[in-house]
Steps between C-alpha positions, in 0.01 A plus 500: 500500500755602764869429436619205709830419658644305205822331452791716514327782691725694730360731766718809526717579804350813664846649499496516121222749505674719754779590266485849339374494142800697374732214595592264225385141551754353262752389754263338742232346269683466176260745338607758245417855625172622373656808362637282227149403378213686343204490736132479416174491690181300437176546705244226516143596551331838530257516806301816548493520878654835584713573798527882566352550159762282318444161344763233603630476143554883479664500837750227385574697185572813701715305742702344228580845353620603845749224559655436159517557126295201387313460174152350507435195271170330422626189322759301685601316184656827377740516785871507402675187598732689745218701665369500856127553556298613793166320513229642718147388579281804462265406777761536770611811682860534620745751637752642267784383711391138426555578130845644577603176685355277236693674222816423683445125487437339153354152509262585780122434544327713763227332705227679687496386860126601524376245251813296422471575131767629274470874440811593305815374344827632364654249262704454191333482148571121526268468795250774403233268355508260795492778748201646325311176515592458871359845571193434297449160677541293190819327627530325830873420521769757538782426251861444604687824526225713643474599867188579695501771767243699694521855643547366848856449427551865389664738748220669697686827548418765252777747518329758262199523741686433828255214593517131558207301345477207267432616146141471368413232249136407472225396255258783419131441544198727553436361849864581604527845336448698828765295686744521219456866472564536870816298465630694192450824700661370809787364313552831332555672830843549674561331840755743607393864461396816691227505763252695287533273196492182713216581739283776345502458126432133426121500504421837339767446244342163412163671437678760283680231305171328441336812370794586273538152366127487412550807291818375329707777652876456464758533780669785311178693499489476879866591525441806277219625728724439790771706342263796462391478864867485594570831317183653644587394861845664467353821371238507788767434752709795360196727527433401858175323428593200720161333522439497128862404426476213748170382347659500154811330629310217689289428186823479297659260748176292488516484116860408527386175674211455257701529174754220601223264617296568184817421285549174675145365523440580132856392382568846359836559664751649260851635515369846396237499769751384760739790417207744475368407850820456683659804348216716639516327837883549516521862407206698645518447889785737594344770269174473692671557837712788363196669350323462833800662676504783253138585589597570858525876484574544865753220535814633657697233683387193686726284719786725402470442128362732228286393206779455254680260732176290524485504118848344487407247767207390302683478173816329636294270722264402218773439238719321755220269604411404145875443428527263804200307354652480160851401620350225734360324193863432391557288814265215410154400389290716737415862572619686799150474653479131422823388668391436856173544698631823656519651147148402408367665816711806432350520142154564658632831638803606297498841357337430169222708359200353677667518844608860441139583383382378832730742680394787276129413547528483879681836500240657276213381720648653811592817323877458521615467129855617591541208746377269227776622265768461778363156604532373140861628477608342830322172437654482150844556650450238774367247250817547285721447806328172557511393131877584492552283808310213333702540181823477692380201695387321181842578335673337793274196494549479116874492547492232770202277402450559130202654308212612713153335491168611634374347820187422307675292238463193710133521609515200732792626691360858508164375639681295767758751602298823470133396502347843572709671236432236253122532543540879466733518194481175307185660329269793563204320638249781456560478119350147494181606686181481309312820414 
């Protein structure tokens, strides 16, 4: 039996769901902050249809562990009277950001737009039994004090992945498995990223993720292999074995895409994995370029600069660029590449690892490794100049207009004002392709 619009039912204002979870709802809604309550979770049902090798129930359990310290409970009658409980139907798949939003709004029932059934709830112990009956279909009327909302009201912009798409919430069935796996993979892919990751990696990375998921490989395993290849590439660059070094480096960059997608589609993201992966990504690129430069035994001066001066350009430019990115995050709720369409286009070609690898590869192919080294240094410097200008521009805008927001944070306005850029950067469309 499907829950009906009973007496006292209030459909939530979409603006409610747009508020950050970290913000207390006490002032606006008269709700005591959730931090003052013990929180529990209770999953209803245990279907066995696997998506990316994971059952819906196991996926939900992993997602819960990602978002909060919540204790599982089997018997709702054992809930403390002052507790809050997250109720989830095990036969539904949802993005982790839905859980984060839901945990910010006690007294909420989540309705799936696909089948109009209730899929989740976050309620007090007082309403736990009624909410459980509603989710099971044993109760038709929504009690006074509970609010129904669906994911359509949630903010479409996903700042973590720099994309703008409605969060996924859907029932799982064998007939829909392929489509849902495609959606999970597409939704795990960044909208704003470099040209290699955006246009060349989606399909082969998807096949690699499938292969790894079927064999229960973990993202940290993939990251560990990538780290070994990163060290090998640096050694080969230093020895002047450019072709072999580039091969190792490109495989490493490919695995850097694969491990993140594997983590998201199998709900295995973790704080340790995040620091492991991003720590490697952050530290190794300038060392690759310097080791490449050290291999150039006949390098004297080029464009009036010696090798040591190019080393300093690379180091200062790289550190300066990353500092600009970090400082920009203090100006509002968007990254430096997500602020305006220009920044999204610039991210395609900015002097990050994949773009610099293209420069080194082209130089090696034509037999000019010294010019590849110089090109990386100069492009790094130019990129940092542009990022510095964007940081200053953003600081001025912040001072005059308040905290900065991404142009993608309002999808309707972005699609209307910048249709071509919106089609390009709201999502990475190649990630949603079948196959």
